[in-house]
N, CA, C and O atoms as a printed pandas DataFrame, in Angstrom:
     atom_number atom_name residue_name chain_id  residue_number  x_coord  y_coord  z_coord
0              1         N          MET        A               1   79.559   92.211  118.497
1              2        CA          MET        A               1   79.508   90.691  118.705
2              3         C          MET        A               1   80.820   90.171  119.458
3              4         O          MET        A               1   81.961   90.342  119.027
4              5         N          LYS        A               2   80.482   89.490  120.682
5              6        CA          LYS        A               2   81.690   89.113  121.314
6              7         C          LYS        A               2   82.057   87.478  120.941
7              8         O          LYS        A               2   81.281   86.523  120.962
8              9         N          TYR        A               3   83.475   87.495  120.602
9             10        CA          TYR        A               3   83.972   86.297  120.288
10            11         C          TYR        A               3   84.569   85.655  121.652
11            12         O          TYR        A               3   84.856   86.276  122.675
12            13         N          SER        A               4   84.696   84.163  121.404
13            14        CA          SER        A               4   85.284   83.511  122.690
14            15         C          SER        A               4   86.729   83.689  122.243
15            16         O          SER        A               4   87.078   83.991  121.102
16            17         N          ALA        A               5   87.576   83.449  123.352
17            18        CA          ALA        A               5   88.907   83.879  123.415
18            19         C          ALA        A               5   89.597   82.848  122.199
19            20         O          ALA        A               5   90.456   83.360  121.480
20            21         N          GLU        A               6   89.294   81.673  122.012
21            22        CA          GLU        A               6   89.677   80.454  120.888
22            23         C          GLU        A               6   89.311   81.343  119.666
23            24         O          GLU        A               6   90.242   81.621  118.910
24            25         N          ASP        A               7   88.027   81.842  119.365
25            26        CA          ASP        A               7   87.725   82.341  118.224
26            27         C          ASP        A               7   88.328   83.545  117.897
27            28         O          ASP        A               7   88.625   83.738  116.717
28            29         N          ALA        A               8   88.592   84.498  118.844
29            30        CA          ALA        A               8   89.374   85.680  118.643
30            31         C          ALA        A               8   90.820   85.389  118.167
31            32         O          ALA        A               8   91.431   85.954  117.260
32            33         N          GLU        A               9   91.224   84.408  118.958
33            34        CA          GLU        A               9   92.514   84.101  118.425
34            35         C          GLU        A               9   92.851   83.614  117.127
35            36         O          GLU        A               9   93.887   83.922  116.536
36            37         N          ILE        A              10   91.896   82.789  116.653
37            38        CA          ILE        A              10   92.082   82.406  115.267
38            39         C          ILE        A              10   91.757   83.496  114.357
39            40         O          ILE        A              10   92.400   83.542  113.308
40            41         N          ILE        A              11   90.710   84.539  114.620
41            42        CA          ILE        A              11   90.403   85.502  113.685
42            43         C          ILE        A              11   91.781   86.423  113.609
43            44         O          ILE        A              11   92.239   86.795  112.529
44            45         N          ILE        A              12   92.357   86.731  114.830
45            46        CA          ILE        A              12   93.688   87.554  114.809
46            47         C          ILE        A              12   94.729   86.865  114.027
47            48         O          ILE        A              12   95.571   87.601  113.511
48            49         N          LYS        A              13   94.833   85.629  113.843
49            50        CA          LYS        A              13   95.680   84.863  113.391
50            51         C          LYS        A              13   95.836   84.922  111.870
51            52         O          LYS        A              13   96.891   85.002  111.242
52            53         N          TYR        A              14   94.597   84.867  111.401
53            54        CA          TYR        A              14   94.191   85.178  109.767
54            55         C          TYR        A              14   93.838   86.533  109.207
55            56         O          TYR        A              14   93.548   86.688  108.021
56            57         N          ASP        A              15   93.873   87.653  110.220
57            58        CA          ASP        A              15   93.567   88.850  110.198
58            59         C          ASP        A              15   94.429   89.395  108.990
59            60         O          ASP        A              15   95.648   89.251  109.071
60            61         N          LEU        A              16   93.954   89.938  108.008
61            62        CA          LEU        A              16   94.813   90.621  107.002
62            63         C          LEU        A              16   94.565   92.138  106.894
63            64         O          LEU        A              16   94.895   92.772  105.892
64            65         N          SER        A              17   94.038   92.632  107.845
65            66        CA          SER        A              17   93.687   94.385  108.069
66            67         C          SER        A              17   94.772   95.055  107.880
67            68         O          SER        A              17   94.851   96.025  107.126
68            69         N          SER        A              18   95.822   94.525  108.646
69            70        CA          SER        A              18   97.259   95.483  108.567
70            71         C          SER        A              18   97.910   95.382  107.458
71            72         O          SER        A              18   98.708   96.282  107.196
72            73         N          THR        A              19   97.738   94.235  106.496
73            74        CA          THR        A              19   98.252   94.141  105.225
74            75         C          THR        A              19   97.359   95.051  104.193
75            76         O          THR        A              19   97.824   95.717  103.268
76            77         N          HIS        A              20   96.279   94.962  104.474
77            78        CA          HIS        A              20   95.251   95.810  103.691
78            79         C          HIS        A              20   95.214   97.225  103.849
79            80         O          HIS        A              20   94.840   97.966  102.940
80            81         N          ALA        A              21   95.611   97.658  105.044
81            82        CA          ALA        A              21   95.706   98.992  105.395
82            83         C          ALA        A              21   96.857   99.755  104.963
83            84         O          ALA        A              21   96.824  100.977  105.106
84            85         N          LYS        A              22   97.934   99.162  104.422
85            86        CA          LYS        A              22   99.045   99.695  103.709
86            87         C          LYS        A              22   98.805  100.332  102.364
87            88         O          LYS        A              22   99.457  101.265  101.895
88            89         N          TYR        A              23   97.660   99.632  101.733
89            90        CA          TYR        A              23   97.018   99.978  100.333
90            91         C          TYR        A              23   95.948  100.842  100.287
91            92         O          TYR        A              23   95.488  101.216   99.208
92            93         N          VAL        A              24   95.389  101.289  101.623
93            94        CA          VAL        A              24   94.053  101.785  101.585
94            95         C          VAL        A              24   94.182  103.175  101.732
95            96         O          VAL        A              24   95.062  103.530  102.516
96            97         N          ASP        A              25   93.414  104.202  101.080
97            98        CA          ASP        A              25   93.470  105.468  101.397
98            99         C          ASP        A              25   92.942  105.652  102.928
99           100         O          ASP        A              25   92.079  104.894  103.373
100          101         N          ARG        A              26   93.518  106.719  103.723
101          102        CA          ARG        A              26   93.195  106.648  105.204
102          103         C          ARG        A              26   91.747  107.131  105.371
103          104         O          ARG        A              26   91.165  106.706  106.369
104          105         N          HIS        A              27   91.060  107.971  104.532
105          106        CA          HIS        A              27   89.579  108.132  104.375
106          107         C          HIS        A              27   88.964  106.770  104.475
107          108         O          HIS        A              27   88.033  106.640  105.269
108          109         N          MET        A              28   89.368  105.722  103.763
109          110        CA          MET        A              28   88.641  104.558  103.700
110          111         C          MET        A              28   88.902  103.585  104.870
111          112         O          MET        A              28   88.135  102.756  105.359
112          113         N          LEU        A              29   90.248  103.908  105.215
113          114        CA          LEU        A              29   90.872  102.996  106.388
114          115         C          LEU        A              29   89.928  103.227  107.707
115          116         O          LEU        A              29   89.825  102.352  108.567
116          117         N          ASN        A              30   89.262  104.458  107.786
117          118        CA          ASN        A              30   88.376  104.863  108.884
118          119         C          ASN        A              30   87.387  103.489  109.044
119          120         O          ASN        A              30   87.220  102.786  110.040
120          121         N          TYR        A              31   86.807  103.377  107.713
121          122        CA          TYR        A              31   85.606  102.465  107.749
122          123         C          TYR        A              31   86.259  101.104  108.232
123          124         O          TYR        A              31   85.669  100.579  109.176
124          125         N          LEU        A              32   87.367  100.448  107.750
125          126        CA          LEU        A              32   87.993   99.267  108.055
126          127         C          LEU        A              32   88.181   99.312  109.491
127          128         O          LEU        A              32   87.894   98.270  110.080
128          129         N          ILE        A              33   88.682  100.482  110.328
129          130        CA          ILE        A              33   88.866  100.362  111.639
130          131         C          ILE        A              33   87.644  100.327  112.480
131          132         O          ILE        A              33   87.540   99.672  113.517
132          133         N          GLN        A              34   86.737  101.071  111.961
133          134        CA          GLN        A              34   85.334  100.868  112.581
134          135         C          GLN        A              34   84.797   99.722  112.538
135          136         O          GLN        A              34   84.019   99.358  113.419
136          137         N          HIS        A              35   85.155   98.890  111.406
137          138        CA          HIS        A              35   84.299   97.396  111.487
138          139         C          HIS        A              35   85.312   96.431  112.361
139          140         O          HIS        A              35   84.958   95.327  112.776
140          141         N          ILE        A              36   86.443   96.919  112.554
141          142        CA          ILE        A              36   87.465   95.901  113.211
142          143         C          ILE        A              36   86.999   96.132  114.740
143          144         O          ILE        A              36   86.804   95.198  115.517
144          145         N          GLU        A              37   86.836   97.596  115.097
145          146        CA          GLU        A              37   86.374   97.849  116.348
146          147         C          GLU        A              37   84.957   97.205  116.882
147          148         O          GLU        A              37   84.735   96.780  118.016
148          149         N          GLN        A              38   84.112   97.245  115.826
149          150        CA          GLN        A              38   82.857   96.877  116.312
150          151         C          GLN        A              38   82.885   95.214  116.430
151          152         O          GLN        A              38   81.988   94.593  117.000
152          153         N          SER        A              39   83.997   94.605  115.836
153          154        CA          SER        A              39   83.779   93.224  115.855
154          155         C          SER        A              39   84.291   92.636  117.377
155          156         O          SER        A              39   83.903   91.545  117.795
156          157         N          GLY        A              40   85.158   93.462  118.092
157          158        CA          GLY        A              40   85.462   93.502  119.498
158          159         C          GLY        A              40   86.635   92.326  119.386
159          160         O          GLY        A              40   86.990   91.874  120.474
160          161         N          VAL        A              41   87.104   91.925  118.525
161          162        CA          VAL        A              41   88.280   90.848  118.487
162          163         C          VAL        A              41   89.600   91.847  119.127
163          164         O          VAL        A              41   90.188   91.308  120.064
164          165         N          TYR        A              42   89.938   92.752  118.862
165          166        CA          TYR        A              42   90.775   93.463  119.387
166          167         C          TYR        A              42   90.583   94.423  120.929
167          168         O          TYR        A              42   89.449   94.782  121.246
168          169         N          PRO        A              43   91.492   94.691  121.596
169          170        CA          PRO        A              43   91.176   95.370  122.876
170          171         C          PRO        A              43   90.587   96.831  122.355
171          172         O          PRO        A              43   91.140   97.425  121.430
172          173         N          ALA        A              44   89.483   97.330  122.993
173          174        CA          ALA        A              44   88.860   98.726  122.744
174          175         C          ALA        A              44   89.996   99.844  122.724
175          176         O          ALA        A              44   90.035  100.709  121.849
176          177         N          GLU        A              45   90.922   99.751  123.773
177          178        CA          GLU        A              45   91.986  100.961  123.879
178          179         C          GLU        A              45   92.827  100.907  122.787
179          180         O          GLU        A              45   93.240  101.990  122.371
180          181         N          GLN        A              46   93.263   99.656  122.089
181          182        CA          GLN        A              46   94.153   99.600  120.981
182          183         C          GLN        A              46   93.402  100.181  119.848
183          184         O          GLN        A              46   93.976  100.980  119.107
184          185         N          MET        A              47   91.952   99.795  119.611
185          186        CA          MET        A              47   91.377  100.311  118.454
186          187         C          MET        A              47   91.007  101.762  118.530
187          188         O          MET        A              47   90.659  102.404  117.539
188          189         N          GLN        A              48   91.092  102.254  119.732
189          190        CA          GLN        A              48   90.725  103.923  119.824
190          191         C          GLN        A              48   92.008  104.598  119.387
191          192         O          GLN        A              48   92.101  105.518  118.575
192          193         N          THR        A              49   93.092  103.932  120.127
193          194        CA          THR        A              49   94.484  104.674  119.849
194          195         C          THR        A              49   94.622  104.568  118.297
195          196         O          THR        A              49   94.940  105.611  117.727
196          197         N          ALA        A              50   94.417  103.393  117.495
197          198        CA          ALA        A              50   94.651  103.339  115.898
198          199         C          ALA        A              50   93.770  104.277  115.178
199          200         O          ALA        A              50   94.126  104.903  114.180
200          201         N          THR        A              51   92.362  104.364  115.838
201          202        CA          THR        A              51   91.448  105.414  115.162
202          203         C          THR        A              51   92.057  106.817  115.268
203          204         O          THR        A              51   92.193  107.496  114.251
204          205         N          LEU        A              52   92.386  107.216  116.340
205          206        CA          LEU        A              52   92.684  108.718  116.635
206          207         C          LEU        A              52   94.249  108.817  115.873
207          208         O          LEU        A              52   94.546  109.773  115.156
208          209         N          GLU        A              53   94.944  107.966  116.081
209          210        CA          GLU        A              53   96.324  108.017  115.083
210          211         C          GLU        A              53   95.978  108.394  113.638
211          212         O          GLU        A              53   96.408  109.388  113.052
212          213         N          MET        A              54   95.099  107.420  113.114
213          214        CA          MET        A              54   94.924  107.536  111.673
214          215         C          MET        A              54   94.141  108.858  111.293
215          216         O          MET        A              54   94.553  109.542  110.356
216          217         N          LEU        A              55   92.979  109.238  112.035
217          218        CA          LEU        A              55   92.362  110.694  111.918
218          219         C          LEU        A              55   93.146  111.469  112.046
219          220         O          LEU        A              55   92.847  112.306  111.193
220          221         N          TRP        A              56   94.106  111.847  112.607
221          222        CA          TRP        A              56   94.994  112.983  112.986
222          223         C          TRP        A              56   95.912  113.092  111.743
223          224         O          TRP        A              56   96.513  114.156  111.597
224          225         N          LYS        A              57   96.078  112.139  110.862
225          226        CA          LYS        A              57   96.903  112.092  109.521
226          227         C          LYS        A              57   95.906  112.681  108.434
227          228         O          LYS        A              57   96.313  112.890  107.291
228          229         N          THR        A              58   94.643  112.936  108.790
229          230        CA          THR        A              58   93.818  113.429  107.557
230          231         C          THR        A              58   93.302  114.655  107.781
231          232         O          THR        A              58   93.600  115.265  108.808
232          233         N          SER        A              59   92.460  115.177  106.847
233          234        CA          SER        A              59   91.800  116.382  107.067
234          235         C          SER        A              59   90.486  116.545  107.874
235          236         O          SER        A              59   89.846  117.594  107.962
236          237         N          MET        A              60   90.141  115.230  108.512
237          238        CA          MET        A              60   88.870  115.106  109.090
238          239         C          MET        A              60   89.001  115.321  110.537
239          240         O          MET        A              60   88.822  114.460  111.400
240          241         N          ILE        A              61   89.374  116.720  110.750
241          242        CA          ILE        A              61   89.648  116.972  112.057
242          243         C          ILE        A              61   88.503  117.171  112.997
243          244         O          ILE        A              61   88.696  117.002  114.200
244          245         N          ASP        A              62   87.367  117.505  112.564
245          246        CA          ASP        A              62   85.984  117.618  113.176
246          247         C          ASP        A              62   85.529  116.017  113.718
247          248         O          ASP        A              62   85.009  115.804  114.814
248          249         N          HIS        A              63   85.845  114.981  112.713
249          250        CA          HIS        A              63   85.718  113.617  113.237
250          251         C          HIS        A              63   86.492  113.393  114.303
251          252         O          HIS        A              63   85.977  113.115  115.386
252          253         N          TYR        A              64   87.944  113.491  114.129
253          254        CA          TYR        A              64   88.932  113.292  115.086
254          255         C          TYR        A              64   88.600  113.860  116.382
255          256         O          TYR        A              64   88.838  113.176  117.377
256          257         N          LYS        A              65   87.967  115.280  116.543
257          258        CA          LYS        A              65   87.737  115.648  117.604
258          259         C          LYS        A              65   86.390  114.933  118.252
259          260         O          LYS        A              65   86.351  114.775  119.472
260          261         N          ALA        A              66   85.416  114.553  117.517
261          262        CA          ALA        A              66   84.295  114.029  118.082
262          263         C          ALA        A              66   84.798  112.523  118.736
263          264         O          ALA        A              66   84.405  112.075  119.813
264          265         N          LYS        A              67   85.693  111.913  117.879
265          266        CA          LYS        A              67   86.042  110.496  118.592
266          267         C          LYS        A              67   86.933  110.626  119.710
267          268         O          LYS        A              67   86.940  109.742  120.566
268          269         N          TYR        A              68   87.820  111.803  119.818
269          270        CA          TYR        A              68   88.515  111.996  120.811
270          271         C          TYR        A              68   87.690  112.250  122.256
271          272         O          TYR        A              68   88.027  111.770  123.338
272          273         N          MET        A              69   86.697  112.993  122.052
273          274        CA          MET        A              69   85.774  113.438  123.157
274          275         C          MET        A              69   85.064  112.171  123.562
275          276         O          MET        A              69   84.776  111.932  124.735
276          277         N          GLU        A              70   84.775  111.319  122.491
277          278        CA          GLU        A              70   83.865  110.137  122.758
278          279         C          GLU        A              70   84.782  109.267  123.457
279          280         O          GLU        A              70   84.328  108.847  124.521
280          281         N          TYR        A              71   85.952  108.878  123.157
281          282        CA          TYR        A              71   86.912  108.033  123.825
282          283         C          TYR        A              71   87.250  108.293  125.175
283          284         O          TYR        A              71   87.339  107.509  126.120
284          285         N          LYS        A              72   87.459  109.774  125.105
285          286        CA          LYS        A              72   87.991  110.270  126.514
286          287         C          LYS        A              72   86.948  110.574  127.588
287          288         O          LYS        A              72   87.188  110.881  128.756
288          289         N          ASN        A              73   85.707  110.433  126.989
289          290        CA          ASN        A              73   84.505  110.813  127.878
290          291         C          ASN        A              73   84.741  112.239  128.202
291          292         O          ASN        A              73   84.597  112.462  129.404
292          293         N          ILE        A              74   85.049  113.234  127.514
293          294        CA          ILE        A              74   85.043  114.683  127.970
294          295         C          ILE        A              74   84.321  115.477  127.155
295          296         O          ILE        A              74   83.853  115.045  126.101
296          297         N          LYS        A              75   84.154  116.759  127.577
297          298        CA          LYS        A              75   83.493  117.661  126.783
298          299         C          LYS        A              75   84.571  118.436  126.055
299          300         O          LYS        A              75   85.784  118.307  126.220
300          301         N          GLU        A              76   83.884  119.351  125.135
301          302        CA          GLU        A              76   84.771  120.072  124.068
302          303         C          GLU        A              76   85.884  121.010  124.760
303          304         O          GLU        A              76   86.933  121.321  124.195
304          305         N          ASP        A              77   85.544  121.392  125.966
305          306        CA          ASP        A              77   86.594  122.084  126.562
306          307         C          ASP        A              77   87.967  121.438  126.982
307          308         O          ASP        A              77   89.030  122.029  127.172
308          309         N          GLY        A              78   87.703  120.090  127.084
309          310        CA          GLY        A              78   88.964  119.106  127.438
310          311         C          GLY        A              78   89.697  118.815  126.362
311          312         O          GLY        A              78   90.750  118.212  126.572
312          313         N          VAL        A              79   89.338  119.162  124.971
313          314        CA          VAL        A              79   90.175  118.882  123.991
314          315         C          VAL        A              79   91.405  119.619  123.906
315          316         O          VAL        A              79   91.413  120.829  124.135
316          317         N          PRO        A              80   92.650  118.862  123.532
317          318        CA          PRO        A              80   94.013  119.595  123.539
318          319         C          PRO        A              80   93.757  120.768  122.717
319          320         O          PRO        A              80   92.901  120.664  121.838
320          321         N          PRO        A              81   94.507  122.106  122.906
321          322        CA          PRO        A              81   94.256  123.176  121.883
322          323         C          PRO        A              81   94.908  122.770  120.595
323          324         O          PRO        A              81   94.625  123.506  119.650
324          325         N          GLU        A              82   95.814  121.646  120.307
325          326        CA          GLU        A              82   96.320  121.339  119.065
326          327         C          GLU        A              82   95.344  121.192  118.072
327          328         O          GLU        A              82   95.382  121.748  116.975
328          329         N          VAL        A              83   94.258  120.254  118.568
329          330        CA          VAL        A              83   92.940  119.980  117.654
330          331         C          VAL        A              83   92.507  121.315  117.108
331          332         O          VAL        A              83   92.350  121.508  115.902
332          333         N          ASN        A              84   92.311  122.281  118.087
333          334        CA          ASN        A              84   91.661  123.616  117.483
334          335         C          ASN        A              84   92.422  124.333  116.598
335          336         O          ASN        A              84   91.921  124.958  115.663
336          337         N          GLU        A              85   93.700  124.284  116.847
337          338        CA          GLU        A              85   94.832  124.912  116.041
338          339         C          GLU        A              85   94.951  124.323  114.691
339          340         O          GLU        A              85   95.127  125.059  113.720
340          341         N          LYS        A              86   94.864  123.005  114.569
341          342        CA          LYS        A              86   94.767  122.285  113.284
342          343         C          LYS        A              86   93.614  122.604  112.724
343          344         O          LYS        A              86   93.739  122.758  111.509
344          345         N          ARG        A              87   92.515  122.770  113.129
345          346        CA          ARG        A              87   91.227  122.762  112.537
346          347         C          ARG        A              87   91.157  124.265  111.954
347          348         O          ARG        A              87   90.706  124.439  110.821
348          349         N          GLU        A              88   91.586  125.301  112.703
349          350        CA          GLU        A              88   91.687  126.683  112.089
350          351         C          GLU        A              88   92.608  126.837  110.909
351          352         O          GLU        A              88   92.419  127.665  110.018
352          353         N          ALA        A              89   93.803  125.836  110.963
353          354        CA          ALA        A              89   94.813  125.978  109.963
354          355         C          ALA        A              89   94.064  125.183  108.620
355          356         O          ALA        A              89   94.369  125.543  107.483
356          357         N          LEU        A              90   93.195  124.221  108.812
357          358        CA          LEU        A              90   92.596  123.547  107.538
358          359         C          LEU        A              90   91.469  124.517  107.117
359          360         O          LEU        A              90   91.201  124.601  105.918
360          361         N          VAL        A              91   90.867  125.172  107.920
361          362        CA          VAL        A              91   89.789  126.108  107.480
362          363         C          VAL        A              91   90.461  127.065  106.570
363          364         O          VAL        A              91   90.061  127.236  105.419
364          365         N          SER        A              92   91.521  127.717  107.093
365          366        CA          SER        A              92   92.098  128.816  106.350
366          367         C          SER        A              92   92.732  128.300  105.055
367          368         O          SER        A              92   92.735  128.951  104.011
368          369         N          ARG        A              93   93.284  127.045  105.204
369          370        CA          ARG        A              93   93.685  126.381  103.939
370          371         C          ARG        A              93   92.650  126.334  102.855
371          372         O          ARG        A              93   92.921  126.721  101.718
372          373         N          ILE        A              94   91.457  125.864  103.187
373          374        CA          ILE        A              94   90.519  125.369  102.445
374          375         C          ILE        A              94   89.918  126.740  101.783
375          376         O          ILE        A              94   89.635  126.845  100.590
376          377         N          THR        A              95   89.776  127.730  102.720
377          378        CA          THR        A              95   89.361  129.051  102.207
378          379         C          THR        A              95   90.060  129.483  101.174
379          380         O          THR        A              95   89.457  129.898  100.185
380          381         N          GLU        A              96   91.400  129.465  101.215
381          382        CA          GLU        A              96   92.522  130.080  100.430
382          383         C          GLU        A              96   92.268  129.234   98.929
383          384         O          GLU        A              96   92.256  129.755   97.814
384          385         N          LEU        A              97   92.118  128.118   99.180
385          386        CA          LEU        A              97   92.188  127.270   97.896
386          387         C          LEU        A              97   90.937  127.303   97.136
387          388         O          LEU        A              97   91.013  127.000   95.945
388          389         N          GLU        A              98   89.621  127.670   97.702
389          390        CA          GLU        A              98   88.478  127.975   97.166
390          391         C          GLU        A              98   88.602  129.406   96.461
391          392         O          GLU        A              98   88.081  129.644   95.371
392          393         N          LYS        A              99   89.252  130.217   97.104
393          394        CA          LYS        A              99   89.448  131.607   96.296
394          395         C          LYS        A              99   90.313  131.482   95.174
395          396         O          LYS        A              99   90.058  132.125   94.155
396          397         N          LYS        A             100   91.358  130.693   95.238
397          398        CA          LYS        A             100   92.322  130.347   93.997
398          399         C          LYS        A             100   91.421  129.596   92.804
399          400         O          LYS        A             100   91.458  129.982   91.635
400          401         N          CYS        A             101   90.754  128.672   93.176
401          402        CA          CYS        A             101   89.938  127.922   92.235
402          403         C          CYS        A             101   88.679  128.570   91.956
403          404         O          CYS        A             101   88.026  127.886   91.169
404          405         N          ALA        A             102   88.044  129.720   92.331
405          406        CA          ALA        A             102   86.870  130.297   92.128
406          407         C          ALA        A             102   86.815  130.854   90.574
407          408         O          ALA        A             102   85.736  130.881   89.982
408          409         N          PRO        A             103   87.984  131.276   89.973
409          410        CA          PRO        A             103   87.840  131.733   88.566
410          411         C          PRO        A             103   87.485  130.796   87.552
411          412         O          PRO        A             103   86.765  131.010   86.577
412          413         N          PHE        A             104   88.260  129.364   87.985
413          414        CA          PHE        A             104   88.255  128.112   87.167
414          415         C          PHE        A             104   86.801  127.587   87.255
415          416         O          PHE        A             104   86.163  127.229   86.265
416          417         N          LEU        A             105   86.309  127.571   88.583
417          418        CA          LEU        A             105   84.877  127.045   88.634
418          419         C          LEU        A             105   83.843  127.945   88.076
419          420         O          LEU        A             105   82.795  127.431   87.686
420          421         N          LYS        A             106   84.038  129.435   87.976
421          422        CA          LYS        A             106   82.959  130.096   87.332
422          423         C          LYS        A             106   82.728  129.808   85.881
423          424         O          LYS        A             106   81.683  130.136   85.320
424          425         N          VAL        A             107   84.014  129.007   85.096
425          426        CA          VAL        A             107   83.583  128.722   83.958
426          427         C          VAL        A             107   82.911  127.869   83.647
427          428         O          VAL        A             107   82.308  127.803   82.575
428          429         N          PHE        A             108   82.889  126.874   84.738
429          430        CA          PHE        A             108   82.136  125.489   84.606
430          431         C          PHE        A             108   80.717  125.470   85.343
431          432         O          PHE        A             108   79.799  124.672   85.152
432          433         N          TYR        A             109   80.765  126.508   86.199
433          434        CA          TYR        A             109   79.552  126.344   87.069
434          435         C          TYR        A             109   79.016  128.048   87.214
435          436         O          TYR        A             109   79.002  128.537   88.343
436          437         N          PRO        A             110   78.627  128.815   86.127
437          438        CA          PRO        A             110   78.452  130.108   86.256
438          439         C          PRO        A             110   77.134  130.286   87.186
439          440         O          PRO        A             110   76.091  129.639   87.089
440          441         N          GLY        A             111   77.415  131.254   88.052
441          442        CA          GLY        A             111   76.199  131.853   88.896
442          443         C          GLY        A             111   76.373  130.862   90.166
443          444         O          GLY        A             111   75.739  131.227   91.156
444          445         N          ASP        A             112   77.081  129.737   90.299
445          446        CA          ASP        A             112   77.170  129.026   91.463
446          447         C          ASP        A             112   78.286  129.352   92.551
447          448         O          ASP        A             112   78.200  129.030   93.736
448          449         N          VAL        A             113   79.303  130.014   91.990
449          450        CA          VAL        A             113   80.615  130.263   92.773
450          451         C          VAL        A             113   80.755  131.723   93.035
451          452         O          VAL        A             113   80.830  132.568   92.144
452          453         N          ASP        A             114   80.786  131.985   94.418
453          454        CA          ASP        A             114   80.950  133.188   95.086
454          455         C          ASP        A             114   82.449  133.506   95.018
455          456         O          ASP        A             114   83.211  132.550   95.167
456          457         N          GLY        A             115   83.058  134.922   94.778
457          458        CA          GLY        A             115   84.180  135.210   94.893
458          459         C          GLY        A             115   84.797  135.918   93.798
459          460         O          GLY        A             115   85.982  136.248   93.866
């Protein structure tokens, strides 16, 4: 939806998003930022930067990578190596945690847990 300059100015004046963002989990903040981005009130570049900065601080690295490629209009080979390095580290950490939790999970979910 496109707002007139006057309407956008009023919306920005009374926008509480930045206040609410301080108290919202980053994963939920993703939805708030998407909503604001779709409203078209703020410049697209500003919203894209905010989205990427917020996603980088989460474990949603695949979503970060997809958004990065979408915003920069590039293919996978154009993604910075840090993104793939972070993904590898996260997958390794998740695998490690799954192995540590396997004995506990076997008690509650017998037959459903490998390891």
